[in-house]
C-alpha positions as CSV (number, residue, x, y, z in Angstrom):
1,X,-20.5,-11.9,10.0
2,X,-22.2,-8.5,10.4
3,X,-24.2,-10.0,13.1
4,X,-21.2,-11.1,14.9
5,X,-19.8,-7.4,14.6
6,X,-23.0,-5.8,15.8
7,X,-22.7,-7.9,18.9
8,X,-19.6,-6.4,20.1
9,X,-18.7,-3.4,22.2
10,X,-16.3,-0.7,20.7
11,X,-13.3,-2.0,22.7
12,X,-14.0,-5.6,21.7
13,X,-14.1,-4.5,18.2
14,X,-10.9,-2.7,18.6
15,X,-9.3,-6.2,19.8
16,X,-10.8,-8.0,16.9
17,X,-9.4,-5.3,14.4
18,X,-6.1,-5.4,15.8
19,X,-6.0,-9.2,15.5
20,X,-7.2,-9.3,11.9
21,X,-5.2,-6.1,10.9
22,X,-2.1,-7.4,12.5
23,X,-2.6,-10.9,11.3
24,X,-3.1,-9.7,7.7
25,X,0.1,-7.7,7.9
26,X,2.0,-10.5,9.6
27,X,1.0,-13.0,6.9
28,X,1.7,-10.6,3.9
29,X,5.2,-9.8,5.5
30,X,6.0,-13.5,5.9
31,X,5.0,-14.0,2.2
32,X,7.0,-11.0,1.0
33,X,10.1,-12.1,2.8
34,X,9.7,-15.6,1.2
35,X,9.4,-14.1,-2.1
36,X,12.6,-12.1,-1.5
37,X,14.4,-15.3,-0.4
38,X,13.2,-17.1,-3.5
39,X,13.7,-14.6,-6.2
40,X,16.6,-12.6,-4.7
41,X,19.1,-14.0,-7.2
42,X,16.9,-13.6,-10.3
43,X,14.5,-10.6,-9.7
44,X,16.1,-8.4,-7.2
45,X,15.3,-4.7,-7.9
46,X,18.2,-2.9,-6.1
47,X,21.6,-4.5,-5.4
48,X,22.0,-2.0,-2.8
49,X,22.3,-2.8,1.1
50,X,19.7,-1.4,3.3
51,X,20.5,1.1,6.0
52,X,21.8,0.0,9.4
53,X,18.7,-0.4,11.8
54,X,16.2,-0.1,9.1
55,X,14.3,-3.4,10.0
56,X,14.0,-2.2,13.6
57,X,12.4,1.5,12.8
58,X,10.3,-0.2,9.9
59,X,8.9,-2.7,12.6
60,X,8.2,0.1,15.1
61,X,6.3,2.1,12.4
62,X,4.2,-0.8,11.3
63,X,3.4,-1.8,15.0
64,X,2.3,2.0,15.3
65,X,0.0,1.9,12.3
66,X,-1.6,-1.4,13.2
67,X,-2.5,-0.1,16.7
68,X,-4.0,3.0,15.2
69,X,-5.5,1.3,12.5
70,X,-7.3,-1.2,15.0
71,X,-9.0,2.0,16.7
72,X,-9.9,3.6,13.5
73,X,-11.4,0.6,11.7
74,X,-13.3,-0.4,14.9
75,X,-14.9,3.0,15.0
76,X,-16.1,2.6,11.4
77,X,-17.5,-0.7,11.9
78,X,-19.2,0.4,15.1
79,X,-21.0,3.2,13.4
80,X,-21.7,2.3,9.7
81,X,-24.9,0.2,8.6
82,X,-24.1,-3.0,6.9
83,X,-25.6,-4.3,3.6
84,X,-27.1,-7.5,2.7
85,X,-24.1,-9.5,1.4
86,X,-24.7,-9.9,-2.4
87,X,-22.4,-9.9,-5.4
88,X,-23.4,-6.4,-6.1
89,X,-22.9,-5.0,-2.6
90,X,-19.6,-6.8,-2.3
91,X,-18.4,-5.5,-5.7
92,X,-19.5,-1.9,-5.1
93,X,-17.7,-1.9,-1.6
94,X,-14.6,-3.2,-3.0
95,X,-14.5,-0.9,-6.2
96,X,-15.3,2.4,-4.2
97,X,-12.6,1.6,-1.6
98,X,-10.1,0.9,-4.3
99,X,-10.8,3.8,-6.3
100,X,-11.5,6.2,-3.7
101,X,-8.3,5.4,-1.8
102,X,-6.3,5.5,-5.0
103,X,-7.5,9.0,-5.9
104,X,-7.2,10.3,-2.1
105,X,-3.7,8.7,-1.8
106,X,-2.2,10.4,-4.7
107,X,-3.3,13.7,-3.3
108,X,-2.1,12.8,0.2
109,X,1.2,11.5,-1.0
110,X,1.8,14.4,-3.5
111,X,1.1,16.8,-0.5
112,X,3.5,15.0,1.8
113,X,6.3,15.8,-0.9
114,X,5.7,19.6,-0.4
115,X,8.2,21.5,1.8
116,X,6.0,22.3,4.7
117,X,4.9,18.5,5.1
118,X,7.7,16.5,4.0
119,X,8.8,16.2,7.7
120,X,5.8,14.2,8.2
121,X,6.9,11.8,5.3
122,X,10.6,11.5,6.0
123,X,10.2,8.5,8.3
124,X,8.8,6.4,5.4
125,X,11.6,7.7,3.0
126,X,14.4,6.8,5.3
127,X,13.9,3.5,3.6
128,X,15.7,4.1,0.5
129,X,15.8,0.5,-0.6
130,X,12.4,-1.0,0.4
131,X,11.7,-4.2,2.5
132,X,8.5,-5.8,3.4
133,X,8.3,-3.9,6.5
134,X,8.5,-0.4,4.6
135,X,4.8,-0.3,3.5
136,X,3.3,0.6,7.0
137,X,6.5,2.2,8.2
138,X,5.5,5.8,8.8
139,X,5.1,8.7,11.1
140,X,2.1,9.2,13.4
141,X,0.9,12.2,11.2
142,X,1.2,10.3,8.0
143,X,-0.5,7.3,9.5
144,X,-3.5,9.6,10.4
145,X,-3.6,10.8,6.9
146,X,-3.9,7.2,5.6
147,X,-6.4,6.4,8.0
148,X,-8.6,9.4,7.1
149,X,-8.6,7.9,3.5
150,X,-9.2,4.2,4.6
151,X,-12.1,5.2,7.0
152,X,-13.4,8.3,5.0
153,X,-14.1,6.6,1.7
154,X,-16.2,3.6,3.0
155,X,-17.7,6.2,5.5
156,X,-18.9,8.2,2.5
157,X,-20.0,5.3,0.5
158,X,-22.3,4.4,3.7
159,X,-24.1,7.7,3.4
160,X,-25.5,6.4,0.1
161,X,-25.8,2.5,0.4
162,X,-24.9,0.2,3.4
163,X,-21.3,-1.2,3.5
164,X,-20.7,-4.6,2.4
165,X,-18.4,-6.1,5.3
166,X,-17.1,-8.9,3.0
167,X,-16.2,-6.4,0.1
168,X,-14.4,-4.2,2.8
169,X,-12.4,-7.1,4.1
170,X,-11.7,-8.5,0.8
171,X,-10.3,-5.0,-0.3
172,X,-8.0,-4.7,2.7
173,X,-6.9,-8.5,2.5
174,X,-6.3,-8.7,-1.3
175,X,-5.3,-5.2,-2.2
176,X,-4.6,-2.7,0.5
177,X,-2.6,-4.9,2.9
178,X,-1.3,-7.4,0.5
179,X,-0.3,-4.8,-2.3
180,X,1.2,-2.3,0.2
181,X,3.5,-5.0,2.2
182,X,4.5,-7.2,-0.9
183,X,4.6,-4.2,-3.1
184,X,7.5,-2.9,-0.9
185,X,9.6,-6.1,-1.3
186,X,13.0,-5.8,-3.1
187,X,12.0,-8.3,-5.9
188,X,9.7,-7.9,-8.7
189,X,7.8,-11.0,-9.8
190,X,5.5,-9.2,-12.2
191,X,5.5,-10.3,-15.8
192,X,7.1,-8.7,-18.9
193,X,3.6,-7.6,-20.2
194,X,3.6,-4.8,-17.7
195,X,6.5,-3.1,-19.4
196,X,3.8,-2.1,-21.7
197,X,2.3,1.1,-20.3
198,X,-1.2,0.5,-21.4
199,X,-1.3,-2.8,-19.1
200,X,-0.6,-0.8,-16.0
201,X,-3.6,1.5,-15.5
202,X,-4.9,-0.5,-12.5
203,X,-1.8,-2.1,-11.4
204,X,1.9,-1.4,-11.6
205,X,5.1,-3.6,-11.0
206,X,7.0,-3.3,-7.9
207,X,10.0,-1.5,-9.7
208,X,7.5,1.3,-10.2
209,X,7.2,2.3,-6.5
210,X,10.8,1.3,-5.7
211,X,11.9,4.0,-8.0
212,X,9.8,6.5,-5.9
213,X,11.8,5.6,-2.8
214,X,15.1,5.9,-4.7
215,X,14.3,9.2,-6.5
216,X,12.0,10.8,-3.9
217,X,9.6,12.4,-6.4
218,X,7.0,11.2,-9.1
219,X,5.2,7.9,-8.8
220,X,2.9,8.9,-6.1
221,X,0.2,6.4,-6.8
222,X,-0.6,3.6,-4.5
223,X,-1.2,0.4,-6.5
224,X,-2.1,1.7,-9.9
225,X,-0.9,4.1,-12.1
226,X,-3.8,6.0,-13.5
227,X,-3.4,9.1,-11.2
228,X,0.4,9.5,-12.0
229,X,-0.5,9.1,-15.7
230,X,-3.4,11.7,-15.4
231,X,-1.3,14.1,-13.3
232,X,1.9,13.9,-15.2
233,X,4.0,12.5,-12.3
234,X,5.1,9.3,-14.1
235,X,8.8,8.6,-15.0
236,X,9.3,7.6,-18.5
237,X,12.2,5.1,-17.9
238,X,10.5,2.6,-15.5
239,X,9.4,0.2,-18.1
240,X,13.2,-0.1,-19.2
241,X,14.3,-0.6,-15.7
242,X,11.5,-3.0,-15.0
243,X,12.8,-4.9,-17.9
244,X,16.4,-5.1,-16.7
245,X,15.1,-6.4,-13.4
246,X,13.1,-9.3,-14.8
247,X,16.0,-10.2,-17.1
248,X,17.9,-10.7,-13.8
249,X,19.9,-7.6,-14.0
250,X,19.5,-5.7,-10.5
251,X,19.9,-2.1,-10.5
252,X,23.4,-1.2,-8.8
253,X,22.6,2.3,-7.8
254,X,19.8,4.3,-6.4
255,X,20.7,7.0,-9.0
256,X,20.2,4.7,-11.9
257,X,18.5,6.1,-15.1
258,X,17.3,4.5,-18.3
259,X,17.6,6.0,-21.5
260,X,14.0,6.9,-22.0
């Protein structure tokens, strides 16, 4: 696989990255909409209509991110050295990409909620009730912020050890793209075990992030909860609201609060 990438020009890599990233987003979006259709009567999070035209602006934002991402990822693959694909190199690349972006994203997201920068984040928050298209629906500036982290973390790793292409692709396919797209669906398929906070250090239920869109602040983490927990930006009532959703009781108002 690395030999194939090395044989391509930069513009050819852009085309490949556009096809791969766009394909992953399309597949994850299809899966997420299928989950909404299948679980909408039993695991819906917010029983609140989406805004007029929401799917349209979300689709435009997603397409913008995919185009920008294709150029950014192509540059990364064009300049970094590749490791021999071993279990150790794959696991190292996957873990560093995961951990590095989780830490970076909390900082980026928290900054985007400060008054001087919120105008760049407003595009994403126009989606008060999330859909599978919400994940990559963001402004140009916020997209650049994401790509700095998504490119910067593996680029930093490559200064110490060659990058595993399989590990990098596995992270994006299984966690970054799938987690971001499916994680914005308006249904929650996560089990009751995640109502226990101790079980959510590395992964949180969909309700967790849905509350961020409804309330605007706290829950700044990406796919885990450890940064919110460490930094004190976690809502105490999310396990109670998650329990309601998985019992088949959707939340009727964006302003809903638990008793915790």
